[in-house]
N, C-alpha and C positions, 0 to 999 in steps of 0.2 A: 504493500500500500504506500510506503514511503517513496519508493522509486516512481510509482505511477503519479503520485502527487507532485513530485519534483518535475516530471515531464509536462504537467498540465498547469504549472504555476500555482501549485498547492490545491487546486480544485480536484476533488475526488468524487463528486456527485453533481449531476446536472438535473435541473427541474424545468421543464418546458411549461410555461404558464399560459393557458388559453384564456380568452376574454369571457366567452359564454359557452356553456355546454349544450349538448343536444341530448335530450332525455336523460340528463344527469351525467353523461359521460363526456370525455374530452373530444370524442369523435375520431373517425378514421384518419382524417387529415393530419391532426397533430400527433396522433399515435405513429403514423408513418414517418414523421420527422424524428420522433424519439427513436424509432427503430434504426434510422440512418445514423444517429449519433451513437447508439449502442454498438453498432457494427464496427466502430472504430476501436472498441475494446479498451478505451482509455480511462473509463470511470467505473467506480464500484456500482453505481446505480444511475440510470437515466430514467426519470419518471415524468409524469404529467400531472397537472392540477388545473383547476378552473377558478377564475376570479369571481364569477357569478353564475347562478343557475347550474351548479354542478354538485356532484356527490363528493369529489375529492377536492377539498379546499386547499389554499396555500399552506396553512399550518399543518394539515394532514399530510400533504405532499412532503413538507420539510421533515415531519416526524418519520416518514418512511425512509428518507435519506439518512436521518440520524441513526436509525436502527441498524443500518449497514456498517456503522462505524465511521461514517464520513466526518471529516473535520472541517471541510470547507465546501459549501454548496453554492453553485452558480445558478441563479434564476434567470431564465430567458423569457421575457414577455413576448408571446406570439400574438402581438397586437398589430392592427392596421389602423392608421390614423393616430394622431397625437392625443394622448390623454394623460398629460403629465401629472395632473392632480391625483388620478387613480394610481399611477405608478409610484408617486411619492408616498401615498398612504400605504400601499402594499409593502413598500420598502420599510416604512415605520413599523408595520405589523410584523414583518419578518425580524426586524431588530428586536422588537419587544419579545417575540417568541424565543429568540436565541438567548437573550439575557435572562429570561425567566427560567429557561431550561439549563443554562450554563454551557451553551454551545450546541451545535457547531457554528462556525462563522458562516454568515450568509452574505453574498454579494449579488448585485443586480447588473445585468448587461442592458444595453439599449434595446428598445423594442425592435422586433423583426421588421416591422413596417418602415423603419427608418434606416435600415441597412442598405448601403449602396448596391449590394449584389442582388437585391430584390428586383430592381429594374431590369437587370440583365436576364434574370430568370423569366420575367414576364415577356420580354421580347422574344426569348427562345420559345416559350410556350405558344406565342402568337404565330411565329414562323412555322413551327411544327404543325400547328392546327391548319394553317393554310395549305400545307403540302399533304395533309392526311386525307382520309376518306371523308366525303361530305357528311355532315351531321344535320339531318332535317329536324324541324320542330313541329311537324304536322302529323306525326304518327299517334293519333289519339282516337279512341272509339267515339268520344263525344267531347265537344268544346265547352259543354255546360258544366258548371260546378254542381256538387250534390245539393238537392233541395233543402236538406237538413241544415245547411250552412246559413239559411235565411230564417231559421227558427230559434228563438230564445228557449233553451231547454227549461222544462218545468222544474221548479225548485222552491224550497221553503227558505233556504238561506244561501247566501253567496259569500264565499270566503276568499279573501285576497291574501296570498302568502308572499311575503317579501323574499326575493331571491337576489337582492343587491349584493355588492361585494362584502359589506360588513356583516350582513346576516349569513351569507354563505361561509365566511370565515369562522362563524360561530356554530356551524353545523346545520344550517337551515336545509341543505339538500337532503341529508339523511332523515331529518325530521319530517320533511314533506312526504317522503316515501312511507314513513311510519304513519303519518296522518291518513294517507290513502288506504293503507291496510286497515286502520282502525275504522274508517268510514265503511269499508267493505264488510268488515266483520259485523258491524251494527246494521247493515242493510240500508245505508244512507247515501249511496252513490247514484241512485236513480229515483225518479218520480217526484211528485209534488211535495212530498214530505222529506225529500232528500236535500243534499248539500251540493252545490256547484262550486268547486274549488278551482282557482286559477293562480298561476305564478305571476309575479310582477317584478319590475325593477325596483329600485330603491324607494321605499315608502317613507323613510325617516320615522322615528328618531333612531339613529344608528346605534347609539350606546345602549339601547334597550332591546336589541335583537337577541334572538330571532323573534320576528313579529308577524302576527296575522291580524286582519281586520274582518269582523263578522257583521254582515248585513242581513236583514234590515235594521238590526239593533244599533249598528255603528260602534260595536265594542272592540277596543284594541286590546289584544292579548300580547304581552311582551315577556322577554326573558324566558322563552319556552324551553321545555325539556320533553322527553318522551312521556314522562309521567304527567306533565301538564297537558299534553295533547290528549292523552287518554281521558283525563278528567273533563276537558272541554267537550269532547265528543259525547261522553256518557252523561255528564251533569247538565251541560248547556243544550246540546243538540237533541238529546233524548229526553231529559227530564225538565228542560226549560229553565234551569237556574244558572245565572251567570257565575262563573268561577272567579270570585272577587280577588283571590290571592294573586292572580296573574292579569287582572283587568286594569286598564289605565284609562284616564280621561284626558282628552285633548287640553293642553294648557297646564296640566299638573305633572310634576316630576316625581313626587313621592308615591310610595306604594300605598294603595287605599287601605283603610283600617278594615280588619276582618269583621264580617257581620254587618257592614254598613248597608 
């Protein structure tokens, strides 16, 4: 490991950080990039993580690197377009994680979208596409979209689950999966007495995440855990009682008093 680290400037693990996941995963695109880096054989681990709407958050990806014995982790944001405020916060998150854990060291590279080689890769892709077999866009059985896309599904409640970067870093991706499983177990995923759940971008307030908002009541549930999710589904959605321990009111920062 010492020899490998010397060859790579001390870096012995690489984490490719995607911006947004697809169905909770990093997706085939970023995973293929990770495979290319793994093929170099230079690192103990080459992993992937997602900044928002993902199951493997940045802290979870860093933890996987640490478990291999890595002493220095290089994070590569696979972002397109400049979002310096997000990268700045993610860097701070990684620094905080490293200090609380006592290592490993974490360093950030510039985003892939700002690398000069990206333009060359795009030009090459265009040229190869021009020379390749024609790819039509008219091979469809129907040009109409499904009629169901024009219907608002029947529901008793609508739940918005924050999947922004801060909530994702606090485990919101895994909690959302747990939420769906709990709804399914209680028979609440369909029908007029059911719950229509949807993921969103950042809802704020970030320091109180993971967060969901329940309508029509307009209840904000914050600082969620798997146990909290179970109680919200069972006590609020089934029995009709707000779970005061996790409920918050807009404009108030303190935790509400029990039994209020």
